[in-house]
N, C-alpha and C positions, 0 to 999 in steps of 0.2 A: 685257705683250711690250713696253719700247719697241724702239726699229727704229737701227740704226742712226744713218741722218740723224738722227732725236730725237735722241739723243745724243752726235750731233758736232755742234747749233747750240745745245743746251744747254749744251753743258763747255766751248763751244769760250771762251769767258771764263777756267774756274777751271783753265783747261792752261795758260795760257797762259803763254810761260815766264817764270820769276823770274830776276832778279839777284837770290838769294840767294849771302852772304857768305862764302866758301870763304876764313875768315883767323883766325890762333888758332895753337893747339898742335895742332889737328887737322891740317889742309892746307896747303901753300901755297898762296896762289889767286892767281891774275893780278887786276891791275890791273882788270878792266871787271869781277867779282863781288867789288871790296872794300869799296865804298861799303858805310854801316849807310843802313836803313831804319832812321828815328823809331818810336821802341816807342806803339803802342800801348794805353793802359795797359783802354779800355776794351773789347778784344777780351778774351776766352775768355784767360784766362792758364796757362802752366806755370806749377806750383809751384813757388817760393824757393829753401824750406826743405830740395828734395829737387835733392843732389848732382851734377850729372849734369858730367863731365869736358871743361875747358876751358871754351871759348863754345859747346859743343853744347847747352844749350838756349836760346841766345839765335839760336843761327843756323837752330835750329824754329820754333822760336817766332816767326821773321822770314818762315816758309812759311806757317804758320798765319794772322798775320795777310793775305796777300798772296795766299791759296787761298780764305777763309774766312768768313765772313760780315761780320767785319770789313770788307774790301773789295770785296762783294756780297753789300750784304744780303739783295738777294732772288732768288738763283741759278735757284729753281725746283723740283720735283721731278727731274726731267732732270738739273740740273745739277751740282746736290752732288758739290767733288771723293772723292775714295778712297782711302781708306788698304788697305793689307796690311799684316799680317805671320807668319812666318813664328807658331812656337808651342813649344817645346823648346829653349832657351838663351838664346831671342830675350826671349817673353812668364815665363819661367818659366826657373828654374835647373832643371837638370836636365829628364831624356824622362820623359813622362807614359805614353808607352808601354811602355818598358822597364817602373815602376810596376808599373802595368798586370800588364803579365804576371807577374815575379817575384810580388807578390801572388795572383797563378791561380795558378804552381806553387804557393806555398808554401799556398795552400791545396785542390787536389785541383782546378781548375775546369778545366781543358782535356780535356777527351774526344779519346780511343783511331779518330784516321781509319780504315779500311778498310783502307787502309796509306799511308805515309809517305810515298811517291814522289805519292801523289795527291795533297797539298798543295799541291804547287808543281808546273808546267810543264820549270823545269830543274831539282830536285833527281836528286842521283846516283845513283846505287846504292850509295856508298859509307854518303853519309849515311842513305840508306831502312834499311842492316843493322843503319847505328850506332845511328838509333833503334829498329827494332824489338827490337834487343840486349837494349840496358840498361833503356829503356819495357816488354817482354816482350811478352805476346799471351794475359794471364791474362783481364784485363781485356776486356770485350764489347768489341766497337766500338761506337761510342754513350755509352757506358758512360766516368767519373772517371778520368782515371790516375792513381795517387796517389803522385805526383811530393812533396808533401811529406816522402813514406817513401824515399823515392827517389828517392838522390842520384845514382844517374851517367844518370837518364832526362830530373830536371831541369839536369845537369852539362849532354850534350847537347843541348835545347835554346836554352838559355843560349850554349853557343860556337859556335854556327850561328848564332841573333842576333848576335850580339855581331859576330862574326869570321867568318863566313862558311866555318867550316871545322868539321872532327866532332871528337872529342877526342883520336883519336890523328893529326891535321894535314891528315884530306883533306880538298878540296876540298867544302862541301856543293850546293855549284850552279856547272850547265854546261850549255852553249851557248849560245846571240845574243844579244844584249838590246839595246835602246840606251839604254847609260848617259845617257844626258841623257835619259831620259826613266823611268828605271826603277831597282830595287835591288833583289835576288832577296831580300834579307832582311830587307829592308821592307817588301814586300809578306808574308814571310809571318805575321808578329801578326795579324794581322786574320787572316791564311788558316787558324790553328793557334784560330779560335774559331768553324770552319763548327762549322755546330750547335747554336749559343745562341742564346737569340734576344735582340732589340735592348736590351728590359728587362735581363737578365742581364750580358751586358754592359757597363749604362749600374751595374748594381750594385756590379760590381767593378772598374770608373775608380772607381765613388763612392768607397769601401773604402781599394785604397789612396791613393785622394789624399786622404781623411781621417789618415792612418797620415802618412803623406808629410810633412802640410802640421802633424803636432804632434810630427816630429822635429828636434831638434836641429841647427840646420846644425854642417852638417860628422860627420852620419850616416853612417854606412854599416849593411851587411844582406848576409845572405852565403842565398846558393840555390843550394844542390847543395854545390857548392865554390868556387862562382862571386861572388866582393865586386862589388857596386856599388853605386850611392848612396843612401842610402835616406833621404832630405827633398827635401823639392824648394820651393819658396818664388814667388811674386810676384813680382817684381820693380817697388818701387813707380815706376821712374821710365817705367814701361813703364805701370802702371798710368794712371801721372798723364796720360803723355802722351796716354793714347785716353779718356780722359774731356774733354780738352782737346780731342781733335782734334773725339770728337760734340758738345761742345759750339758749336764754330764751325761745325756743318754736315756736318763731314767723313763719310759713311759708309764705318765701320769694318767692314774684315776677316781673318778665323784662314782662311789656308791652308794646314795643318801634314798633316807626312804620316805622320800618325799615322791609325790608326781612325777617321774625323768620328764617330764615335760615342763612343769614348773623349777628344776633341779637345771633345764637347759638351757633357762630365759639366765640364771646365775649364772652359770661354769664357763661362763667366756670371758668372764670377768678376772677370773687369774689364769687364763690362758688353758682351758679345759673343754675340749670341744667335745657336739654331742658328740661324737662318737667314743669318746671315751666319758659319758655320763651317763651310768646304772641310775634308774632306780623303778620305782612301782609303774610295772608298762599293765596298762591298761591294754583292755583288748576296747578290739573295732567294729562301727555295723554302717556301713553306707557312710562311713567318714564320718563318724559321731560315736567320740568312746561312748560307754554303757560300762556295768557296773562289774563287770568282769574283771579277773586278772591273769596275767599269764603267770604259769609256774617257774617250776627250777628242778632240775635233776629226771626224779626221778613222779614226783607231783607235777602233776598234768593245770590246764589252765585251768580255774576255777572262782572261785571272788573271794581271793585275797588269804587263801588260805597259807600263800607264803610271799612271803616280802622279802625288801634286803633288812633285815629282821634280822641281828642278833644270828643266827648258825643258817640263815637268810640269804647272810651278807658272805658268810666263806661258800655257798653253793652257790653263786651266780659271778660271784668273782672266777672263781675253779669251770663252771661253763663258757664266760663270757668271756675273758682274758685266756683263761689255758686251754680249753675245747674238749675239755673234760663232761663226759657225757652219761645218761642216765645215773643209778642211785649213787655212781662214785664221786662223785661232783658232791656230797653232804661230808667228803670222809676228808680228814686230818691226810693231806699231799705230802712229796717227798721234798725237800729241798731246790729242785729243779724246778719244781710247779706250784710255788708260794712267792707268796711279795716278798721282796725286800724290804720297804718301809712301811704300816701299817697304826692311821694318824685317827683318831677318835675319843670322842668325850663321853659316853654313856656307857651303859650295860647292853643297850643294843648296838655293842659294836664288838664285840670284847670278844666277841670269837674268833673274826679276822683280823686283831690287830695282836691276840692270841701269834696266830699263822703268820704276824714276818719273823723274814728269817736273821735280818737286823737290824733294823731299830721298833719295837711299838713306843709311838707317843699316843699318853695318854695323857689329855686337857682335862683338868679336875675340876669336873663338877658336882664332888663325894655322890660320886655313884659307888656303889657298895665291891661290887661285883669283877668292873675293871679297877676299880682303888684296892681291894687284895692284890688282884694278881701285878697293877705296877710296883706298891711297895713290897711286897713279897719278894717281887724279881729272879729267879728263877733262872732266868737261861745269865744274867746281867746285862739286860739290852732293854733295860723298861725306860725310856726318859716320859719324867712327869713333868707337866709345867701346870703354873694356875691358869685361866683362862686371861686373856692377855688384854682384855676392856671388863670393867667387873668386875675383879673374879675377886672371889666368896670368901671367906673370913676362917681359920679352921677350925675343923670338925671339930663338938667337943665328943669325949669321949672314944671309941673303938670301930672301926668296922668291923659289923659280926662274919669277917669270915668264915669261921670255925663253926657254927655253925644256920647261918643264914642268908648270906650271904650269895649262893646259888638260889639262879632263878631252872629247877627241871623245865620238862616239859607237860607238866599237866598242871601247873600254877603253883607244884608248890613249893619252899626254901629248904635251902640242904647246906651244908657245907662246901665253900669252893676246894674243889684238886691238884695238884698239879697230877700231871703224867702218870709217873709214879704211883696215881692213886695217895696218898702223901693227902695230907691234910694243911691248909696254909691259916695258918694261924692268928688271932683279930693280933690288926693291923691300927696306928694310929696314923691320923693326918696330919702328915710333915710337911710336903709343900705347898702355901699355901698363901694366900696376899698379906 
């Protein structure tokens, strides 16, 4: 296990603040960040045949050259820079949790719980009643629900997962939780797999993967009466970026709010192994998943109080990669204990992406806090790119950065602020399809 002192010594050079340019159509740059470093063709190179927006490829390449083996040929095992990526809609198009849940419902793989309320500490009585009514009680506890034939049951599960409400519009979750650490409907998918073995969930994820990769781009599927995306694709740009980062000596991690078992069934497709894949970690009993979920930092194991979600992603990166323990794992670290590149597409990723010292890669899905920080570009290192497949059109109006762009711990909304406390002005969507 590496110590914090040793890691600080090893990463000090790799984490030196770069002069990454922020020029071109991505964001406006200050003169201090305008100079371009000469191209070093001997360094591992991003493919020039794969399209990025504007000069984004060149800006990312410059950071790879500055932080990787081109500039630090012998960094030592503790000195390798770190890159971390969200998974859904960052490395792949669409959502692997939704795909796995959909496949499981279509093939009767979800087990009936003893009670639906036992699946989540925040589940409401209304949701418990709706699920019990729709899914029935004729199937014994611990046996497979017939969701492929029971559209009402599948519908309740899909509606609660997607919108945190029942089919008749009642709230599915209630109570208190830290809204920058968890989201009950996100925790609920791994909790639905309670009673199954890791091998079973891996099998379901791999079968869903095969179906979604084989389906044409734009395909839809129906679960109950819910229609959702029926295809997934690895982004060529991200596969190439991860390949290049690894060739340049970076440690590359996936940090996903999906079940870790599901994420592991996919991450090998971009050359990331299980040891470098971080997701929701379900607790086990007698070789089977339970509804329990591992905590982080000073938050003990529980039932989803912490997920790889917003600030929870920072905690898990600090704890699992940089070996920072306890309450300190929640805190913003010095440059030697932060990632060099962070990539995400949503508000759920904003904390760890903002922590990066070299490149903050934001895939534009019109998520307000992430895009407020990306377009504000406070440190000149934000790289904003439209989705690589089926990108969104330009958002009308502006992102409400100065008023409601930030999610507080109690779920209320407020202004997005820079580290010095100043408020980010509302931003126009400038990088889009």
